[in-house]
C-alpha positions as CSV (number, residue, x, y, z in Angstrom):
1,M,2.4,-18.6,24.7
2,D,5.2,-16.0,24.1
3,L,4.9,-14.3,20.8
4,I,8.6,-14.5,20.0
5,Q,8.9,-18.2,21.0
6,K,6.1,-19.1,18.6
7,P,5.8,-16.4,16.0
8,P,2.5,-16.3,14.1
9,L,2.1,-17.4,10.5
10,A,0.1,-14.3,9.6
11,V,-1.0,-11.0,11.2
12,V,-4.4,-9.2,11.2
13,I,-4.5,-5.5,11.9
14,D,-7.4,-3.2,12.8
15,L,-7.6,0.2,11.0
16,D,-9.4,2.9,13.0
17,D,-7.4,4.1,16.1
18,T,-4.8,1.4,15.4
19,L,-3.2,2.7,12.2
20,F,-4.5,6.3,12.3
21,P,-6.5,8.5,14.7
22,Q,-10.1,8.0,14.0
23,S,-10.8,11.5,15.4
24,S,-9.1,13.0,12.3
25,Y,-11.7,11.4,10.0
26,L,-14.6,12.3,12.3
27,Y,-13.5,15.9,12.4
28,G,-13.7,16.2,8.5
29,A,-16.9,14.1,8.3
30,S,-18.6,16.3,10.9
31,R,-17.7,19.5,8.9
32,A,-19.1,17.9,5.7
33,V,-22.4,17.3,7.6
34,G,-22.3,20.9,9.0
35,R,-21.9,22.3,5.5
36,A,-24.9,20.2,4.2
37,G,-26.9,21.5,7.1
38,A,-26.0,25.1,6.5
39,A,-27.4,24.7,2.9
40,A,-30.7,23.6,4.6
41,G,-30.7,26.7,6.9
42,L,-29.1,25.3,10.0
43,D,-26.1,26.9,11.9
44,Q,-23.0,25.2,10.4
45,I,-20.8,25.5,13.4
46,R,-23.4,24.4,15.9
47,L,-24.4,21.4,13.8
48,T,-20.8,20.4,13.1
49,R,-20.2,20.4,16.9
50,A,-23.3,18.4,17.6
51,V,-22.4,15.8,15.0
52,R,-18.8,15.5,16.3
53,R,-20.1,15.0,19.9
54,S,-22.5,12.3,18.6
55,L,-19.8,10.5,16.7
56,L,-17.3,10.6,19.5
57,A,-20.0,9.1,21.8
58,G,-20.0,6.0,19.5
59,S,-21.4,5.2,16.2
60,D,-21.6,1.4,16.4
61,S,-25.3,1.3,16.8
62,G,-26.0,3.9,14.1
63,G,-28.3,6.9,14.5
64,T,-25.4,9.3,14.8
65,I,-27.2,12.1,12.8
66,D,-30.5,11.5,14.6
67,R,-28.8,12.1,17.9
68,A,-27.0,15.1,16.6
69,L,-30.2,16.8,15.4
70,A,-32.0,16.0,18.7
71,A,-29.1,17.6,20.6
72,Y,-29.2,20.6,18.2
73,G,-32.9,21.0,19.1
74,I,-34.5,19.9,15.9
75,S,-38.0,18.5,16.2
76,P,-38.5,14.9,15.0
77,D,-40.7,15.9,12.1
78,L,-38.1,18.3,10.7
79,A,-35.3,15.9,11.5
80,A,-37.0,13.2,9.3
81,D,-36.8,15.6,6.3
82,L,-33.1,16.5,7.0
83,I,-31.7,13.1,7.9
84,P,-31.4,11.7,4.4
85,T,-29.5,14.7,3.1
86,L,-27.1,14.8,6.1
87,V,-26.5,11.1,6.1
88,A,-25.7,11.3,2.3
89,A,-23.2,14.1,3.1
90,F,-21.5,12.0,5.8
91,T,-21.3,8.9,3.7
92,A,-20.0,10.9,0.7
93,Y,-17.2,12.5,2.6
94,R,-13.8,11.6,1.2
95,P,-10.8,12.9,3.0
96,R,-7.9,13.8,0.8
97,R,-5.4,12.7,3.5
98,L,-5.5,11.1,6.9
99,P,-2.3,11.1,8.8
100,P,-1.2,7.7,10.2
101,Y,0.1,7.5,13.7
102,P,3.9,8.4,13.9
103,G,5.9,5.3,12.9
104,A,2.8,3.4,11.8
105,L,3.7,3.2,8.1
106,A,7.2,2.0,8.8
107,A,5.9,-0.5,11.3
108,L,3.3,-1.9,8.9
109,A,5.9,-2.2,6.2
110,A,8.2,-4.1,8.5
111,V,5.4,-6.5,9.6
112,S,4.3,-6.9,6.0
113,A,7.9,-7.8,4.9
114,R,7.9,-10.7,7.4
115,Y,4.2,-11.9,7.5
116,P,1.1,-12.0,5.3
117,V,-1.0,-9.2,6.7
118,A,-4.8,-8.6,6.6
119,C,-6.7,-5.5,7.5
120,L,-9.9,-6.3,9.5
121,T,-12.1,-3.4,9.9
122,D,-15.8,-2.5,10.7
123,G,-17.8,0.2,9.1
124,T,-19.6,1.4,5.9
125,P,-17.5,-0.1,3.1
126,A,-17.2,3.0,1.0
127,I,-16.1,4.9,4.1
128,Q,-13.5,2.4,5.2
129,R,-12.0,2.2,1.7
130,A,-11.8,6.0,1.6
131,K,-9.9,5.9,4.9
132,L,-7.5,3.3,3.6
133,A,-6.9,5.4,0.4
134,A,-6.5,8.7,2.4
135,T,-3.9,7.1,4.8
136,G,-2.0,5.6,1.9
137,L,-2.4,2.2,3.3
138,A,-4.7,0.5,0.8
139,D,-1.9,-1.4,-1.0
140,S,-0.1,-2.4,2.2
141,F,-2.2,-5.6,3.0
142,T,-2.4,-9.1,1.5
143,T,-6.1,-8.8,1.9
144,I,-8.7,-6.4,3.3
145,V,-11.8,-7.6,5.1
146,I,-14.5,-5.2,5.8
147,T,-17.1,-6.9,8.0
148,D,-20.0,-4.9,6.8
149,E,-19.4,-6.3,3.3
150,L,-20.0,-9.8,4.8
151,G,-23.5,-9.2,6.2
152,G,-23.8,-5.7,7.6
153,R,-23.5,-4.4,11.2
154,T,-24.4,-7.8,12.7
155,L,-21.1,-9.2,11.6
156,R,-18.9,-6.5,13.1
157,K,-16.3,-7.5,15.6
158,P,-16.4,-9.3,18.0
159,H,-18.5,-11.5,15.7
160,P,-15.9,-14.1,14.4
161,E,-16.9,-14.2,10.8
162,G,-14.5,-11.4,9.6
163,L,-11.5,-12.9,11.3
164,R,-12.5,-16.3,10.0
165,Q,-12.6,-14.9,6.5
166,A,-9.2,-13.2,7.0
167,A,-7.6,-16.4,8.2
168,E,-9.1,-18.4,5.2
169,T,-7.8,-15.8,2.7
170,L,-4.4,-15.8,4.3
171,G,-4.3,-19.6,4.2
172,V,-3.7,-20.1,7.9
173,A,-5.7,-21.4,10.9
174,P,-7.1,-18.8,13.2
175,A,-4.9,-20.2,16.0
176,D,-1.8,-19.2,13.9
177,L,-2.8,-15.5,13.7
178,V,-1.9,-12.6,15.9
179,V,-4.6,-9.8,15.9
180,I,-3.4,-6.3,16.5
181,G,-5.9,-3.7,17.6
182,D,-7.0,-1.0,20.0
183,R,-10.3,-2.2,21.4
184,P,-10.4,-5.0,23.8
185,G,-14.2,-5.5,23.4
186,K,-13.7,-5.9,19.6
187,D,-10.2,-6.8,18.6
188,M,-9.1,-8.8,21.6
189,A,-12.6,-10.4,21.8
190,V,-12.6,-11.6,18.3
191,A,-9.2,-13.1,18.7
192,V,-10.4,-15.0,21.8
193,A,-13.5,-16.2,19.9
194,L,-11.3,-18.1,17.4
195,G,-8.3,-18.9,19.6
196,A,-6.0,-16.4,18.0
197,R,-3.4,-14.4,20.0
198,S,-3.6,-10.7,20.2
199,I,-1.6,-7.5,20.8
200,R,-3.4,-4.5,22.2
201,V,-2.1,-1.0,21.1
202,R,-3.0,1.7,23.5
203,T,-3.8,4.4,21.0
204,G,-7.0,6.3,20.2
205,E,-10.3,6.6,22.1
206,Y,-10.0,3.3,23.8
207,A,-6.4,3.7,25.0
208,D,-7.5,3.6,28.7
209,A,-10.3,1.1,28.4
210,P,-10.2,-1.9,30.8
211,D,-8.4,-5.1,29.5
212,S,-11.5,-7.1,29.0
213,P,-10.8,-9.5,27.6
214,P,-7.1,-9.3,28.1
215,A,-4.7,-9.4,25.2
216,T,-1.8,-11.8,24.9
217,A,0.4,-8.7,25.1
218,S,-0.2,-4.9,25.5
219,V,2.0,-2.2,24.0
220,S,2.0,1.5,23.4
221,D,1.6,1.6,19.6
222,L,2.0,-0.3,16.3
223,S,5.8,0.3,16.3
224,A,6.1,-1.5,19.6
225,A,3.8,-4.3,18.3
226,A,6.0,-4.7,15.3
227,A,9.1,-5.0,17.5
228,L,7.3,-7.6,19.6
229,L,6.8,-9.7,16.5
230,G,10.4,-9.4,15.6
231,A,9.7,-7.0,12.8
232,G,10.8,-3.8,14.4
């Protein structure tokens, strides 16, 4: 059904690669791990690059540091001693500033002025909250749902529990939500799971990923999504 003919009662927005480029966070986190590795005698630049490549290959399943050390050429025995220190450096990284996508702040403000808005995001809670603070977005939402706080990685999108919690907190049925996100296999899939509508933004790493499952609408960025919702 057309988004304008039947506007939602609330909106749920993804964080990484929807509101800001996740690559900007990964770049800084990789450097933090590289510095920790240098203190342990590793080549800082080489390790930083290995971690960045590992992160860009995908971190959903965990083991990012393990893969980076293997690519660096560290033996499993030595890696086992290094991993706790390097993981701690990654988790402790707190960016001072992460730039939102152009127009994203204004678009979010416009959507928030018209609808209750939840942020639904996956990831280590301390890291996701640090991203929200660094982007200046932490106070822009009616509620923030970090799926890992609900039950760890197993409840990450497309598991429906996070969206169900967002709908309950916003006080609307899932069918009355519109989910905005960049990843069809996560953001669009979780919307489909609960009968919500969705808008795909073609930003970030998954901008060219196949439309599977398809969104209700597909637009270039959050500004275009806001306009589609009558909030532009």
